TITOR-112129 format. One line per field, with one value per residue: residue number from 1; residue in one letter; z, y, x of N, C-alpha, C, O in turn. Coordinates in steps of 0.1 Angstrom, whole numbers, plus 5000, padded with zeros to 4 digits. Atoms other than C-alpha are relative to their C-alpha. Layout:
// TITOR-112129
nr: (NUM; ...);
rest: (a; ...);
nw: (Z; ...);
nv: (Y; ...);
nu: (X; ...);
caw: (Z; ...);
cav: (Y; ...);
cau: (X; ...);
cw: (Z; ...);
cv: (Y; ...);
cu: (X; ...);
ow: (Z; ...);
ov: (Y; ...);
ou: (X; ...);
This chain:
// TITOR-112129
nr: (1; 2; 3; 4; 5; 6; 7; 8; 9; 10; 11; 12; 13; 14; 15; 16; 17; 18; 19; 20; 21; 22; 23; 24; 25; 26; 27; 28; 29; 30; 31; 32; 33; 34; 35; 36; 37; 38; 39; 40; 41; 42; 43; 44; 45; 46; 47; 48; 49; 50; 51; 52; 53; 54; 55; 56; 57; 58; 59; 60; 61; 62; 63; 64; 65; 66; 67; 68; 69; 70; 71; 72; 73; 74; 75; 76; 77; 78; 79; 80; 81; 82; 83; 84; 85; 86; 87; 88; 89; 90; 91; 92; 93; 94; 95; 96; 97; 98; 99; 100; 101; 102; 103; 104; 105; 106; 107; 108; 109; 110; 111; 112; 113; 114; 115; 116; 117; 118; 119; 120; 121; 122; 123; 124; 125; 126; 127; 128; 129; 130; 131; 132; 133; 134; 135; 136; 137; 138; 139; 140; 141; 142; 143; 144; 145; 146; 147; 148; 149; 150; 151; 152; 153; 154; 155; 156; 157; 158; 159; 160; 161; 162; 163; 164; 165; 166; 167; 168; 169; 170; 171; 172; 173; 174; 175; 176; 177; 178; 179; 180; 181; 182; 183; 184; 185);
rest: (m; n; d; r; e; l; r; i; y; k; y; f; v; m; l; l; l; i; i; l; s; l; l; i; i; i; s; i; l; f; p; k; i; k; i; f; g; k; d; i; w; y; e; p; k; r; i; l; y; t; y; f; y; g; n; e; s; s; k; h; l; v; d; i; y; s; l; t; h; i; s; h; g; i; i; f; f; i; f; l; k; f; l; g; l; n; r; i; n; a; i; i; g; s; m; i; l; e; l; f; y; e; i; t; a; n; s; s; f; v; i; n; i; y; r; k; k; w; e; k; y; t; g; d; s; l; v; n; n; v; s; d; m; l; f; c; l; f; g; i; y; l; t; e; y; n; i; k; y; g; i; i; y; l; f; l; s; e; f; i; f; y; f; y; k; v; g; l; i; e; h; v; t; l; i; f; n; k; i; f; e; i; l; t; k);
nw: (4982; 4992; 4989; 4990; 5006; 4998; 4991; 4997; 5003; 4991; 4989; 5003; 4999; 4988; 4991; 5011; 4996; 4986; 4995; 5003; 4993; 4989; 5004; 5005; 4986; 4995; 5008; 4996; 4990; 4999; 5012; 5001; 4996; 5013; 4999; 5006; 5004; 5010; 5000; 5000; 5009; 5001; 4998; 4997; 5000; 5016; 5001; 5012; 5002; 5014; 5010; 5002; 4995; 4992; 4986; 4996; 5008; 4992; 4982; 4997; 5002; 5014; 5010; 5016; 4997; 4994; 5015; 5002; 4991; 5010; 5012; 4993; 4999; 5016; 5003; 4989; 5002; 5010; 4997; 4993; 5005; 5012; 4993; 5000; 4989; 5002; 5000; 4987; 4998; 5008; 4993; 4988; 4999; 5006; 4992; 4993; 5006; 4998; 4989; 5004; 5011; 4993; 4995; 5008; 5006; 4990; 4998; 5007; 5013; 5010; 5000; 5003; 5016; 5004; 4999; 5014; 5012; 4992; 4987; 4985; 4999; 4988; 4998; 4998; 4985; 4996; 5004; 5014; 5000; 4999; 5012; 5009; 5001; 5005; 5015; 5003; 4997; 5013; 5016; 5000; 5001; 5012; 5012; 4996; 5005; 5014; 5003; 5012; 4996; 4993; 5011; 5003; 4992; 4999; 5017; 5004; 4985; 4999; 5013; 4995; 4993; 5001; 5008; 4992; 4997; 4981; 5001; 4998; 5009; 4995; 4989; 5000; 5006; 4988; 4987; 5005; 5005; 4989; 4996; 5007; 4999; 4991; 5004; 5008; 4994);
nv: (5003; 4990; 5008; 5009; 5014; 5008; 5002; 5013; 5008; 5004; 5003; 5015; 5009; 5001; 5006; 5014; 5009; 5004; 5013; 5010; 5008; 5006; 5013; 5010; 5003; 5010; 5013; 5008; 5004; 5009; 5004; 5008; 4989; 4994; 4988; 4999; 5015; 4999; 5001; 4988; 5001; 5016; 5004; 4995; 4982; 4996; 4987; 5001; 5013; 4998; 5010; 4996; 5011; 5011; 4997; 4990; 4991; 4985; 5000; 4993; 4982; 4996; 5014; 4993; 4993; 4987; 4991; 4993; 4992; 4987; 4995; 4998; 4986; 4994; 5001; 4993; 4986; 4992; 4998; 4991; 4988; 4997; 4993; 4987; 4999; 4995; 5008; 5008; 5012; 5012; 5008; 5007; 5010; 5014; 5007; 5008; 5014; 5013; 5005; 5005; 5012; 5003; 5004; 5009; 5011; 5008; 5007; 5014; 4997; 4999; 5011; 5010; 4998; 5004; 5012; 5012; 5002; 5003; 5007; 4998; 4984; 4993; 4985; 4995; 4998; 4986; 4994; 4999; 4991; 4987; 4998; 4996; 4990; 4993; 5005; 4991; 4983; 4998; 4995; 4990; 4988; 4998; 4996; 4986; 4995; 5001; 5008; 5010; 5010; 5010; 5007; 5009; 5012; 5008; 5010; 5008; 5009; 5007; 5008; 5009; 5004; 5007; 5013; 5007; 5003; 4994; 4986; 4991; 5008; 5012; 4999; 4995; 5007; 5010; 4993; 4994; 5011; 5003; 4994; 5004; 5018; 4997; 4991; 5006; 5012);
nu: (5005; 4994; 4998; 5008; 5001; 4993; 5001; 5008; 4993; 4990; 5007; 5006; 4986; 4997; 5009; 4997; 4988; 5003; 5010; 4989; 4989; 5004; 5001; 4989; 4993; 5006; 4999; 4987; 4998; 5012; 5005; 5014; 5010; 5008; 5008; 5013; 5002; 4989; 4984; 4997; 4992; 4998; 4984; 4989; 5003; 4992; 5000; 5003; 5005; 5003; 5008; 5013; 5005; 4996; 5005; 4993; 5005; 5006; 4997; 4983; 5000; 5006; 5002; 5000; 5013; 4999; 4999; 5015; 5002; 4995; 5011; 5008; 5000; 5002; 5015; 5009; 4992; 5005; 5013; 5005; 4999; 5008; 5011; 4999; 4996; 4989; 4985; 4998; 5013; 4998; 4988; 5006; 5014; 4997; 4996; 5015; 5006; 4989; 5003; 5015; 4994; 4993; 5008; 5007; 4994; 4998; 5006; 5001; 5009; 4989; 4991; 5003; 4999; 4986; 4998; 5002; 4988; 4988; 5007; 4996; 4998; 5006; 4996; 4987; 4995; 4998; 4991; 5003; 5010; 4992; 4992; 5009; 5005; 4991; 4999; 5010; 4993; 4990; 5007; 5006; 4990; 4992; 5009; 4996; 4990; 5003; 5007; 4994; 4992; 5007; 5008; 4991; 5000; 5011; 5004; 4989; 4999; 5011; 4998; 4988; 5011; 5012; 4994; 4995; 5013; 4999; 4999; 5012; 5009; 5007; 5009; 5015; 5010; 5005; 5005; 5015; 5005; 5009; 5015; 5008; 5006; 5010; 5012; 5011; 5008);
caw: (2225; 2249; 2284; 2304; 2277; 2282; 2316; 2317; 2297; 2322; 2352; 2334; 2327; 2361; 2378; 2352; 2361; 2400; 2399; 2376; 2399; 2428; 2412; 2399; 2438; 2451; 2425; 2433; 2470; 2469; 2442; 2446; 2457; 2435; 2433; 2424; 2416; 2390; 2387; 2392; 2370; 2356; 2366; 2353; 2350; 2314; 2303; 2268; 2254; 2215; 2205; 2196; 2211; 2243; 2281; 2286; 2262; 2279; 2315; 2310; 2307; 2270; 2245; 2207; 2218; 2233; 2197; 2193; 2223; 2203; 2179; 2209; 2215; 2181; 2175; 2210; 2206; 2172; 2181; 2211; 2191; 2163; 2188; 2195; 2231; 2234; 2235; 2272; 2275; 2245; 2262; 2296; 2282; 2258; 2289; 2307; 2277; 2277; 2315; 2304; 2277; 2301; 2324; 2302; 2282; 2314; 2322; 2323; 2296; 2275; 2286; 2279; 2242; 2236; 2251; 2218; 2197; 2223; 2248; 2276; 2278; 2313; 2311; 2316; 2346; 2361; 2354; 2314; 2321; 2332; 2305; 2279; 2292; 2285; 2249; 2247; 2259; 2234; 2202; 2217; 2222; 2186; 2170; 2188; 2178; 2141; 2131; 2099; 2117; 2141; 2111; 2095; 2122; 2126; 2090; 2086; 2126; 2116; 2079; 2094; 2122; 2105; 2084; 2121; 2132; 2167; 2156; 2165; 2138; 2147; 2184; 2177; 2154; 2183; 2208; 2182; 2168; 2205; 2211; 2180; 2190; 2221; 2209; 2182; 2205);
cav: (8000; 8025; 8017; 8011; 7982; 7970; 7971; 7950; 7927; 7924; 7920; 7888; 7875; 7880; 7867; 7836; 7829; 7831; 7807; 7784; 7783; 7779; 7749; 7733; 7740; 7722; 7693; 7686; 7688; 7670; 7647; 7627; 7661; 7669; 7703; 7705; 7665; 7676; 7666; 7694; 7681; 7644; 7620; 7617; 7660; 7669; 7706; 7692; 7667; 7664; 7636; 7645; 7614; 7593; 7591; 7619; 7646; 7679; 7669; 7687; 7724; 7725; 7701; 7702; 7716; 7747; 7760; 7764; 7781; 7808; 7809; 7811; 7842; 7857; 7846; 7861; 7893; 7900; 7890; 7913; 7939; 7935; 7939; 7972; 7967; 7988; 7974; 7967; 7952; 7931; 7917; 7912; 7899; 7874; 7861; 7857; 7835; 7816; 7807; 7799; 7776; 7763; 7755; 7742; 7718; 7702; 7693; 7659; 7668; 7678; 7650; 7625; 7638; 7636; 7603; 7588; 7599; 7597; 7569; 7576; 7613; 7630; 7661; 7688; 7691; 7726; 7732; 7728; 7747; 7779; 7773; 7774; 7805; 7820; 7806; 7824; 7861; 7856; 7852; 7880; 7903; 7891; 7899; 7934; 7940; 7932; 7919; 7901; 7882; 7869; 7861; 7844; 7822; 7811; 7799; 7783; 7764; 7753; 7745; 7721; 7713; 7702; 7672; 7658; 7663; 7682; 7720; 7743; 7727; 7691; 7701; 7721; 7698; 7671; 7693; 7705; 7669; 7659; 7686; 7681; 7641; 7655; 7680; 7656; 7626);
cau: (7879; 7883; 7894; 7866; 7859; 7890; 7887; 7855; 7877; 7905; 7879; 7861; 7897; 7906; 7878; 7878; 7912; 7907; 7879; 7901; 7929; 7910; 7893; 7927; 7941; 7911; 7909; 7949; 7944; 7910; 7910; 7878; 7858; 7827; 7810; 7771; 7777; 7804; 7841; 7859; 7890; 7891; 7918; 7943; 7946; 7954; 7961; 7952; 7930; 7928; 7904; 7869; 7853; 7859; 7852; 7875; 7861; 7852; 7869; 7906; 7913; 7912; 7898; 7890; 7856; 7870; 7875; 7837; 7833; 7853; 7824; 7799; 7813; 7815; 7776; 7764; 7787; 7772; 7740; 7735; 7752; 7727; 7699; 7713; 7731; 7762; 7796; 7800; 7763; 7772; 7803; 7785; 7753; 7773; 7794; 7756; 7745; 7780; 7769; 7732; 7751; 7774; 7746; 7721; 7746; 7753; 7723; 7708; 7684; 7713; 7736; 7714; 7707; 7745; 7745; 7727; 7758; 7783; 7774; 7796; 7794; 7790; 7795; 7821; 7842; 7843; 7876; 7865; 7834; 7858; 7880; 7853; 7841; 7876; 7876; 7842; 7858; 7883; 7858; 7839; 7874; 7886; 7848; 7850; 7883; 7875; 7844; 7858; 7881; 7855; 7830; 7861; 7869; 7835; 7830; 7862; 7861; 7825; 7835; 7864; 7840; 7811; 7832; 7842; 7804; 7813; 7807; 7777; 7759; 7757; 7752; 7721; 7708; 7705; 7696; 7662; 7657; 7652; 7626; 7611; 7607; 7591; 7566; 7554; 7547);
cw: (5009; 5014; 5009; 4993; 5002; 5013; 5006; 4995; 5011; 5015; 4995; 4999; 5014; 5010; 4996; 5010; 5016; 5000; 4994; 5008; 5012; 4999; 4995; 5012; 5006; 4995; 5003; 5015; 5005; 4989; 4993; 5003; 4986; 5002; 4992; 4993; 4988; 5005; 5001; 4991; 4999; 5003; 4988; 4992; 4989; 4999; 4987; 4996; 4985; 4992; 5005; 5009; 5013; 5014; 5006; 4993; 5010; 5015; 5001; 4997; 4986; 4992; 4989; 5000; 5006; 4989; 4998; 5014; 4997; 4990; 5007; 5003; 4991; 5001; 5013; 5000; 4988; 5001; 5008; 4991; 4987; 5008; 5005; 5014; 4995; 4999; 5012; 5003; 4992; 5007; 5014; 4997; 4991; 5012; 5009; 4991; 4998; 5014; 5000; 4991; 5009; 5009; 4994; 4993; 5011; 5011; 4997; 4988; 4987; 4998; 4992; 4984; 4994; 5002; 4986; 4991; 5010; 5013; 5014; 5007; 5013; 5000; 5001; 5015; 5000; 4994; 4983; 4998; 5002; 4987; 4986; 5000; 4996; 4984; 4994; 4998; 4991; 4988; 5002; 4998; 4984; 4990; 5006; 4994; 4986; 4997; 4990; 5004; 5009; 4987; 4991; 5006; 5000; 4988; 4998; 5011; 4991; 4985; 5004; 5009; 4997; 4989; 5013; 5011; 5014; 4997; 5005; 4992; 5003; 5017; 5002; 4992; 5008; 5009; 4994; 4991; 5012; 5003; 4990; 5005; 5014; 4998; 4991; 5006; 5005);
cv: (5008; 4994; 4997; 4987; 4994; 4994; 4988; 4988; 4991; 4993; 4984; 4992; 4996; 4990; 4981; 4994; 4997; 4989; 4987; 4997; 4995; 4983; 4990; 5001; 4986; 4986; 4994; 4999; 4990; 4994; 4996; 5011; 5002; 5011; 4999; 4985; 4997; 4997; 5011; 5001; 4984; 4996; 4994; 5016; 5000; 5014; 4997; 4991; 5000; 4988; 5005; 4992; 4994; 5004; 5014; 5014; 5009; 5000; 5009; 5013; 5005; 4990; 5003; 5009; 5015; 5010; 5005; 5008; 5012; 5004; 5003; 5016; 5013; 5001; 5009; 5015; 5006; 4999; 5013; 5014; 5002; 5005; 5015; 5005; 5007; 4993; 4991; 4992; 4990; 4990; 4996; 4992; 4986; 4989; 4995; 4987; 4990; 4991; 4996; 4989; 4991; 4990; 4986; 4986; 4991; 4997; 4986; 4998; 4999; 4986; 4987; 5000; 4997; 4985; 4991; 5003; 4997; 4992; 5004; 5010; 5004; 5010; 5008; 4999; 5015; 5005; 5004; 5010; 5017; 5001; 5002; 5013; 5012; 5000; 5008; 5018; 4999; 5001; 5014; 5012; 4998; 5004; 5013; 5005; 5003; 4989; 4988; 4990; 4991; 4990; 4990; 4986; 4993; 4993; 4990; 4991; 4993; 4992; 4985; 4990; 4987; 4982; 4989; 4998; 5002; 5016; 5002; 4992; 4986; 5002; 5004; 4990; 4986; 5001; 4999; 4987; 4992; 5006; 4998; 4985; 5004; 5003; 4991; 4986; 5001);
cu: (5008; 5004; 4993; 4996; 5011; 5002; 4990; 5006; 5010; 4992; 4995; 5015; 5003; 4990; 4999; 5012; 5002; 4993; 5007; 5010; 4997; 4994; 5008; 5004; 4989; 4999; 5014; 4997; 4989; 4995; 4986; 4985; 4992; 4996; 4989; 5002; 5008; 5015; 5007; 5013; 5000; 5016; 5001; 5002; 5008; 5001; 4991; 4992; 4995; 4991; 4984; 4992; 5007; 4994; 5005; 4998; 4991; 5000; 5010; 4995; 4996; 5000; 4998; 4984; 5001; 5000; 4985; 4993; 5006; 4988; 4991; 5002; 4998; 4982; 4994; 5002; 4986; 4986; 4993; 5002; 4986; 4985; 4999; 5005; 5015; 5009; 5000; 4989; 5001; 5007; 4993; 4987; 5007; 5006; 4987; 4995; 5011; 4997; 4989; 5006; 5005; 4989; 4992; 5005; 5007; 4990; 4993; 4991; 5011; 5010; 4996; 4993; 5012; 5003; 4995; 5010; 5015; 4995; 5007; 5003; 4994; 5000; 5011; 5003; 4998; 5009; 4996; 4990; 5006; 5003; 4991; 4993; 5010; 5002; 4984; 5002; 5007; 4994; 4996; 5010; 5005; 4982; 5001; 5011; 5001; 4991; 5001; 5006; 4991; 4994; 5011; 5002; 4990; 4995; 5009; 5002; 4986; 5001; 5006; 4990; 4991; 5006; 5004; 4985; 5000; 5001; 4985; 4990; 4992; 4992; 4985; 4991; 4993; 4992; 4981; 4995; 4994; 4990; 4992; 4992; 4990; 4988; 4993; 4997; 4988);
ow: (5010; 5015; 5018; 5001; 5001; 5015; 5015; 5002; 5013; 5022; 5002; 5004; 5018; 5018; 5003; 5019; 5019; 5007; 5002; 5008; 5017; 5006; 4993; 5015; 5009; 5003; 5004; 5018; 5015; 4983; 4982; 5001; 4974; 5014; 4980; 4982; 4982; 5016; 4994; 4986; 5010; 5003; 4982; 4981; 4989; 5010; 4986; 5003; 4982; 4980; 5016; 5018; 5012; 5016; 5016; 4998; 5017; 5023; 5011; 4993; 4984; 4991; 4986; 4991; 5009; 4990; 4997; 5013; 5003; 4985; 5000; 5004; 4992; 5004; 5009; 5003; 4990; 4999; 5003; 4991; 4984; 5005; 5007; 5018; 4985; 4994; 5012; 5006; 4996; 5009; 5015; 5004; 4993; 5011; 5015; 4996; 4997; 5014; 5010; 4992; 5010; 5008; 4996; 4993; 5007; 5022; 4986; 4981; 4979; 4987; 4984; 4978; 4985; 4993; 4982; 4982; 5007; 5022; 5025; 5016; 5015; 5012; 5000; 5025; 4990; 4986; 4980; 4989; 4997; 4979; 4979; 4990; 4992; 4979; 4982; 4989; 4982; 4981; 4994; 4990; 4979; 4978; 5000; 4986; 4983; 4998; 4992; 4998; 5008; 4984; 4987; 5001; 4996; 4988; 4993; 5008; 4987; 4983; 5001; 5004; 5002; 4987; 5010; 5020; 5022; 5001; 5007; 4998; 5004; 5020; 5009; 4996; 5005; 5013; 5001; 4983; 5011; 5007; 4995; 5005; 5014; 5002; 4993; 4999; 5009);
ov: (5008; 4982; 4989; 4978; 4982; 4983; 4980; 4978; 4979; 4984; 4974; 4981; 4984; 4981; 4971; 4985; 4987; 4979; 4977; 4985; 4987; 4974; 4979; 4989; 4975; 4976; 4982; 4987; 4983; 4997; 4998; 5008; 5003; 5012; 4996; 4984; 4986; 5001; 5020; 5012; 4978; 5002; 4992; 5016; 4997; 5019; 5004; 4981; 5006; 4987; 5008; 4999; 4993; 5014; 5019; 5023; 5006; 5006; 5016; 5016; 5014; 4981; 5015; 5017; 5021; 5022; 5017; 5011; 5022; 5015; 5012; 5024; 5023; 5012; 5018; 5023; 5014; 5009; 5020; 5023; 5013; 5015; 5022; 5016; 5005; 4982; 4979; 4980; 4979; 4979; 4983; 4983; 4975; 4977; 4984; 4976; 4978; 4980; 4988; 4978; 4981; 4978; 4974; 4976; 4981; 4993; 4981; 4988; 4990; 4981; 4981; 4989; 4989; 4979; 4981; 4995; 4990; 4997; 5006; 5010; 5003; 5013; 5001; 4998; 5021; 5014; 5016; 5019; 5027; 5008; 5011; 5018; 5023; 5010; 5011; 5026; 5007; 5010; 5022; 5022; 5008; 5006; 5017; 5014; 5014; 4977; 4977; 4980; 4979; 4978; 4980; 4975; 4982; 4983; 4980; 4981; 4982; 4980; 4974; 4979; 4976; 4972; 4977; 4990; 4995; 5022; 4993; 4985; 4983; 4999; 4999; 4989; 4980; 4993; 4995; 4990; 4987; 5000; 4995; 4983; 4999; 4996; 4991; 4979; 4992);
ou: (5020; 5001; 4997; 4992; 5008; 5007; 4993; 5003; 5009; 4997; 4998; 5016; 5003; 4993; 4999; 5011; 5009; 4997; 5009; 5014; 5003; 4998; 5004; 5007; 4993; 5001; 5014; 4999; 4990; 4984; 4981; 4974; 4997; 4997; 4990; 4995; 5009; 5020; 5001; 5017; 5000; 5027; 4991; 4997; 5020; 4997; 4980; 4995; 4984; 4991; 4980; 4987; 5019; 4987; 4999; 5005; 4981; 4993; 5010; 4984; 4988; 5010; 5001; 4981; 4991; 4997; 4982; 4982; 5002; 4986; 4985; 4993; 4992; 4975; 4986; 4993; 4977; 4979; 4985; 4993; 4981; 4978; 4988; 5003; 5021; 5006; 4998; 4990; 4997; 5003; 4994; 4982; 5003; 5002; 4987; 4993; 5007; 5000; 4989; 5000; 4998; 4989; 4993; 4998; 5013; 4993; 4995; 4991; 5013; 5013; 5003; 4990; 5011; 5009; 5001; 5010; 5025; 4989; 5001; 5011; 4982; 4998; 5021; 4995; 4996; 5006; 4996; 4991; 5000; 4998; 4995; 4988; 5007; 5006; 4983; 4999; 5004; 4998; 5000; 5007; 5009; 4982; 5010; 5008; 5006; 4993; 4996; 5005; 4992; 4997; 5005; 5000; 4992; 4988; 5005; 5009; 4990; 4997; 5001; 4986; 4990; 4999; 5005; 4984; 4994; 5011; 4977; 4981; 4980; 4980; 4977; 4980; 4983; 4984; 4972; 4986; 4983; 4980; 4981; 4979; 4979; 4979; 4981; 4990; 4982);
């Protein structure tokens, strides 16, 4: 990893930390305010939420699903490198894909799909969205540093999450089943 690649990581981390800090400050000063109709940070504010299911899932700074965003970074980075992108473009492209994922996963279409399994799911808070992007960036960094570490993490985490039905396999299956249902009507 050269200096230019490290600068790209630093810029992304700094940008995300600035956004996260601003969101946290706004949520403390104006606890009832919403941006884009989304909670900035759920009440009561928690740094860590360790339950898989519940009303507060995906509302706090870090939750159990944050670990799946490390997997996103691994998958996106490997995919873009496979397509022939250089490291810097693969890093930037992976972050763009994660941003697209966060927007899509919080659309009313996807939220309604998740509600079939998790009845009270309302989508992520903005603080959680930014935190998830930091976890994705960590997955990219881990994979770029040593692709073997990334692949080992991916398989171990998905193996563990499979039994709790919360990993990428579960989420992708839910969405594809809904799309298939719509297309076959």
